ChimeraX commands (.cxc) that place a marker at each C-alpha (Angstrom):
marker #1 position 23.53,12.04,-143.13 radius 0.5
marker #1 position 22.14,11.31,-139.83 radius 0.5
marker #1 position 21.97,14.12,-137.27 radius 0.5
marker #1 position 22.17,13.75,-133.34 radius 0.5
marker #1 position 22.15,15.81,-130.69 radius 0.5
marker #1 position 23.04,16.26,-127.15 radius 0.5
marker #1 position 25.17,18.10,-124.44 radius 0.5
marker #1 position 26.04,18.46,-120.84 radius 0.5
marker #1 position 23.28,17.95,-117.91 radius 0.5
marker #1 position 22.59,21.61,-117.20 radius 0.5
marker #1 position 22.26,22.54,-121.02 radius 0.5
marker #1 position 25.14,24.99,-120.74 radius 0.5
marker #1 position 27.17,22.75,-123.81 radius 0.5
marker #1 position 25.22,21.68,-126.86 radius 0.5
marker #1 position 26.22,19.08,-129.18 radius 0.5
marker #1 position 24.87,18.47,-132.85 radius 0.5
marker #1 position 26.55,15.98,-135.02 radius 0.5
marker #1 position 26.05,15.16,-138.56 radius 0.5
marker #1 position 27.27,11.43,-139.10 radius 0.5
marker #1 position 27.69,9.70,-142.47 radius 0.5
marker #1 position 27.05,6.22,-141.10 radius 0.5
marker #1 position 24.11,5.20,-138.60 radius 0.5
marker #1 position 24.82,4.90,-135.03 radius 0.5
marker #1 position 24.77,1.36,-135.27 radius 0.5
marker #1 position 27.58,1.18,-137.32 radius 0.5
marker #1 position 29.99,3.73,-135.86 radius 0.5
marker #1 position 33.33,2.50,-134.29 radius 0.5
marker #1 position 33.03,3.02,-130.57 radius 0.5
marker #1 position 36.38,3.49,-128.75 radius 0.5
marker #1 position 37.09,3.25,-125.21 radius 0.5
marker #1 position 40.15,5.44,-124.59 radius 0.5
marker #1 position 42.39,3.71,-121.74 radius 0.5
marker #1 position 43.93,7.01,-120.58 radius 0.5
marker #1 position 43.24,7.64,-116.93 radius 0.5
marker #1 position 40.87,10.81,-117.93 radius 0.5
marker #1 position 38.58,8.83,-120.41 radius 0.5
marker #1 position 38.32,6.12,-117.81 radius 0.5
marker #1 position 37.25,8.31,-114.87 radius 0.5
marker #1 position 34.38,9.83,-117.11 radius 0.5
marker #1 position 33.43,6.35,-118.33 radius 0.5
marker #1 position 33.76,8.07,-121.87 radius 0.5
marker #1 position 33.03,6.13,-125.07 radius 0.5
marker #1 position 34.31,8.16,-128.10 radius 0.5
marker #1 position 33.22,8.38,-131.91 radius 0.5
marker #1 position 34.23,10.40,-134.67 radius 0.5
marker #1 position 33.52,10.49,-138.28 radius 0.5
marker #1 position 35.63,12.29,-140.83 radius 0.5
marker #1 position 33.21,12.84,-143.33 radius 0.5
marker #1 position 30.75,14.23,-140.73 radius 0.5
marker #1 position 30.75,17.27,-138.55 radius 0.5
marker #1 position 30.36,18.36,-135.15 radius 0.5
marker #1 position 28.98,21.60,-133.83 radius 0.5
marker #1 position 29.34,22.42,-130.22 radius 0.5
marker #1 position 27.71,25.37,-128.98 radius 0.5
marker #1 position 28.37,27.04,-125.48 radius 0.5
marker #1 position 25.74,29.48,-123.75 radius 0.5
marker #1 position 28.30,30.71,-120.97 radius 0.5
marker #1 position 32.10,30.57,-121.72 radius 0.5
marker #1 position 32.85,31.09,-118.01 radius 0.5
marker #1 position 31.36,27.74,-117.10 radius 0.5
marker #1 position 33.27,25.90,-120.14 radius 0.5
marker #1 position 36.29,24.18,-118.84 radius 0.5
marker #1 position 38.96,23.37,-121.50 radius 0.5
marker #1 position 41.26,20.74,-119.77 radius 0.5
marker #1 position 44.69,19.85,-121.21 radius 0.5
marker #1 position 46.75,17.02,-119.85 radius 0.5
marker #1 position 49.56,14.81,-121.27 radius 0.5
marker #1 position 50.90,16.11,-124.42 radius 0.5
marker #1 position 48.59,19.13,-124.19 radius 0.5
marker #1 position 47.39,18.79,-127.80 radius 0.5
marker #1 position 43.67,18.64,-127.26 radius 0.5
marker #1 position 41.23,20.71,-124.88 radius 0.5
marker #1 position 38.65,18.23,-123.40 radius 0.5
marker #1 position 35.63,20.18,-122.98 radius 0.5
marker #1 position 33.77,19.66,-119.62 radius 0.5
marker #1 position 31.20,21.87,-118.14 radius 0.5
marker #1 position 32.59,23.33,-115.22 radius 0.5
marker #1 position 28.60,23.75,-113.72 radius 0.5
marker #1 position 27.62,20.13,-114.27 radius 0.5
marker #1 position 30.99,18.36,-114.80 radius 0.5
marker #1 position 29.97,16.52,-118.08 radius 0.5
marker #1 position 32.64,15.82,-120.30 radius 0.5
marker #1 position 31.44,16.05,-123.92 radius 0.5
marker #1 position 34.19,16.59,-126.52 radius 0.5
marker #1 position 37.69,16.89,-127.20 radius 0.5
marker #1 position 38.91,19.43,-129.81 radius 0.5
marker #1 position 42.27,20.03,-131.40 radius 0.5
marker #1 position 43.86,22.16,-134.22 radius 0.5
marker #1 position 45.37,20.22,-136.75 radius 0.5
marker #1 position 46.84,21.21,-139.99 radius 0.5
marker #1 position 43.57,20.07,-141.53 radius 0.5
marker #1 position 41.61,22.45,-139.26 radius 0.5
marker #1 position 39.92,22.18,-135.99 radius 0.5
marker #1 position 38.84,18.15,-135.26 radius 0.5
marker #1 position 36.68,16.79,-132.57 radius 0.5
marker #1 position 35.99,13.56,-130.95 radius 0.5
marker #1 position 32.62,13.27,-129.13 radius 0.5
marker #1 position 31.74,11.42,-125.83 radius 0.5
marker #1 position 28.64,9.34,-127.02 radius 0.5
marker #1 position 27.79,9.29,-123.00 radius 0.5
marker #1 position 26.53,13.25,-123.80 radius 0.5
marker #1 position 24.22,12.24,-126.72 radius 0.5
marker #1 position 20.45,11.92,-126.26 radius 0.5
marker #1 position 20.26,8.93,-128.38 radius 0.5
marker #1 position 23.42,7.08,-126.73 radius 0.5
marker #1 position 21.72,3.76,-126.79 radius 0.5
marker #1 position 21.91,3.65,-130.49 radius 0.5
marker #1 position 25.53,3.57,-130.69 radius 0.5
marker #1 position 25.52,-0.28,-130.02 radius 0.5
marker #1 position 28.86,-1.64,-131.63 radius 0.5
marker #1 position 30.74,-3.05,-128.68 radius 0.5
marker #1 position 33.49,-0.32,-127.53 radius 0.5
marker #1 position 37.34,-1.14,-128.90 radius 0.5
marker #1 position 39.82,-0.33,-126.28 radius 0.5
marker #1 position 42.42,1.94,-127.58 radius 0.5
marker #1 position 45.74,3.33,-126.16 radius 0.5
marker #1 position 47.89,6.12,-127.43 radius 0.5
marker #1 position 49.97,6.46,-124.58 radius 0.5
marker #1 position 53.12,5.47,-126.90 radius 0.5
marker #1 position 52.55,8.48,-129.39 radius 0.5
marker #1 position 54.51,11.48,-129.69 radius 0.5
marker #1 position 52.75,15.01,-130.25 radius 0.5
marker #1 position 53.19,14.92,-134.40 radius 0.5
marker #1 position 51.95,11.68,-134.60 radius 0.5
marker #1 position 49.02,12.23,-132.42 radius 0.5
marker #1 position 47.98,15.46,-134.38 radius 0.5
marker #1 position 48.31,13.68,-137.58 radius 0.5
marker #1 position 46.26,10.86,-136.42 radius 0.5
marker #1 position 43.60,13.26,-135.22 radius 0.5
marker #1 position 43.62,15.34,-138.55 radius 0.5
marker #1 position 42.53,12.20,-140.52 radius 0.5
marker #1 position 40.36,10.39,-137.97 radius 0.5
marker #1 position 38.56,12.91,-135.87 radius 0.5
marker #1 position 35.93,14.82,-137.48 radius 0.5
marker #1 position 35.74,18.45,-138.37 radius 0.5
marker #1 position 34.59,20.64,-135.80 radius 0.5
marker #1 position 33.25,23.94,-134.41 radius 0.5
marker #1 position 33.29,25.55,-131.05 radius 0.5
marker #1 position 30.88,28.76,-130.69 radius 0.5
marker #1 position 29.34,30.89,-128.50 radius 0.5
marker #1 position 25.48,30.55,-128.24 radius 0.5
marker #1 position 23.70,33.83,-126.88 radius 0.5
marker link #1:1,2 radius 0.2
marker link #1:2,3 radius 0.2
marker link #1:3,4 radius 0.2
marker link #1:4,5 radius 0.2
marker link #1:5,6 radius 0.2
marker link #1:6,7 radius 0.2
marker link #1:7,8 radius 0.2
marker link #1:8,9 radius 0.2
marker link #1:9,10 radius 0.2
marker link #1:10,11 radius 0.2
marker link #1:11,12 radius 0.2
marker link #1:12,13 radius 0.2
marker link #1:13,14 radius 0.2
marker link #1:14,15 radius 0.2
marker link #1:15,16 radius 0.2
marker link #1:16,17 radius 0.2
marker link #1:17,18 radius 0.2
marker link #1:18,19 radius 0.2
marker link #1:19,20 radius 0.2
marker link #1:20,21 radius 0.2
marker link #1:21,22 radius 0.2
marker link #1:22,23 radius 0.2
marker link #1:23,24 radius 0.2
marker link #1:24,25 radius 0.2
marker link #1:25,26 radius 0.2
marker link #1:26,27 radius 0.2
marker link #1:27,28 radius 0.2
marker link #1:28,29 radius 0.2
marker link #1:29,30 radius 0.2
marker link #1:30,31 radius 0.2
marker link #1:31,32 radius 0.2
marker link #1:32,33 radius 0.2
marker link #1:33,34 radius 0.2
marker link #1:34,35 radius 0.2
marker link #1:35,36 radius 0.2
marker link #1:36,37 radius 0.2
marker link #1:37,38 radius 0.2
marker link #1:38,39 radius 0.2
marker link #1:39,40 radius 0.2
marker link #1:40,41 radius 0.2
marker link #1:41,42 radius 0.2
marker link #1:42,43 radius 0.2
marker link #1:43,44 radius 0.2
marker link #1:44,45 radius 0.2
marker link #1:45,46 radius 0.2
marker link #1:46,47 radius 0.2
marker link #1:47,48 radius 0.2
marker link #1:48,49 radius 0.2
marker link #1:49,50 radius 0.2
marker link #1:50,51 radius 0.2
marker link #1:51,52 radius 0.2
marker link #1:52,53 radius 0.2
marker link #1:53,54 radius 0.2
marker link #1:54,55 radius 0.2
marker link #1:55,56 radius 0.2
marker link #1:56,57 radius 0.2
marker link #1:57,58 radius 0.2
marker link #1:58,59 radius 0.2
marker link #1:59,60 radius 0.2
marker link #1:60,61 radius 0.2
marker link #1:61,62 radius 0.2
marker link #1:62,63 radius 0.2
marker link #1:63,64 radius 0.2
marker link #1:64,65 radius 0.2
marker link #1:65,66 radius 0.2
marker link #1:66,67 radius 0.2
marker link #1:67,68 radius 0.2
marker link #1:68,69 radius 0.2
marker link #1:69,70 radius 0.2
marker link #1:70,71 radius 0.2
marker link #1:71,72 radius 0.2
marker link #1:72,73 radius 0.2
marker link #1:73,74 radius 0.2
marker link #1:74,75 radius 0.2
marker link #1:75,76 radius 0.2
marker link #1:76,77 radius 0.2
marker link #1:77,78 radius 0.2
marker link #1:78,79 radius 0.2
marker link #1:79,80 radius 0.2
marker link #1:80,81 radius 0.2
marker link #1:81,82 radius 0.2
marker link #1:82,83 radius 0.2
marker link #1:83,84 radius 0.2
marker link #1:84,85 radius 0.2
marker link #1:85,86 radius 0.2
marker link #1:86,87 radius 0.2
marker link #1:87,88 radius 0.2
marker link #1:88,89 radius 0.2
marker link #1:89,90 radius 0.2
marker link #1:90,91 radius 0.2
marker link #1:91,92 radius 0.2
marker link #1:92,93 radius 0.2
marker link #1:93,94 radius 0.2
marker link #1:94,95 radius 0.2
marker link #1:95,96 radius 0.2
marker link #1:96,97 radius 0.2
marker link #1:97,98 radius 0.2
marker link #1:98,99 radius 0.2
marker link #1:99,100 radius 0.2
marker link #1:100,101 radius 0.2
marker link #1:101,102 radius 0.2
marker link #1:102,103 radius 0.2
marker link #1:103,104 radius 0.2
marker link #1:104,105 radius 0.2
marker link #1:105,106 radius 0.2
marker link #1:106,107 radius 0.2
marker link #1:107,108 radius 0.2
marker link #1:108,109 radius 0.2
marker link #1:109,110 radius 0.2
marker link #1:110,111 radius 0.2
marker link #1:111,112 radius 0.2
marker link #1:112,113 radius 0.2
marker link #1:113,114 radius 0.2
marker link #1:114,115 radius 0.2
marker link #1:115,116 radius 0.2
marker link #1:116,117 radius 0.2
marker link #1:117,118 radius 0.2
marker link #1:118,119 radius 0.2
marker link #1:119,120 radius 0.2
marker link #1:120,121 radius 0.2
marker link #1:121,122 radius 0.2
marker link #1:122,123 radius 0.2
marker link #1:123,124 radius 0.2
marker link #1:124,125 radius 0.2
marker link #1:125,126 radius 0.2
marker link #1:126,127 radius 0.2
marker link #1:127,128 radius 0.2
marker link #1:128,129 radius 0.2
marker link #1:129,130 radius 0.2
marker link #1:130,131 radius 0.2
marker link #1:131,132 radius 0.2
marker link #1:132,133 radius 0.2
marker link #1:133,134 radius 0.2
marker link #1:134,135 radius 0.2
marker link #1:135,136 radius 0.2
marker link #1:136,137 radius 0.2
marker link #1:137,138 radius 0.2
marker link #1:138,139 radius 0.2
marker link #1:139,140 radius 0.2
marker link #1:140,141 radius 0.2
marker link #1:141,142 radius 0.2
view
């Protein structure tokens, strides 16, 4: 396992990832939804890995839902950085990470693969996330 860290600009949201592959081998996705395009987000997930998201001040954590409202897009309300999305699935909480929020983002060198999930209905979206997104945890950090 390799460990990677990052977070938002002001330090309110911390990320810690455990990945089973080196960053240079991770599948990087460029979701074509309007939210991800506006944030220039590049996403990764490792179903056998783990994502830990720690929040210092919950008041400054914005959980934004749009479209089918099946996931919370975690954005720092103080500095505006989109760090990750999380969603409850039958397999538990799953997360996808915006590599732009990682300290070693330059190591994720696989060219981004455009993806478009606009045609998915809610059940299909949750099933895909349960198998393709990574187990995650969102916790308060004092």
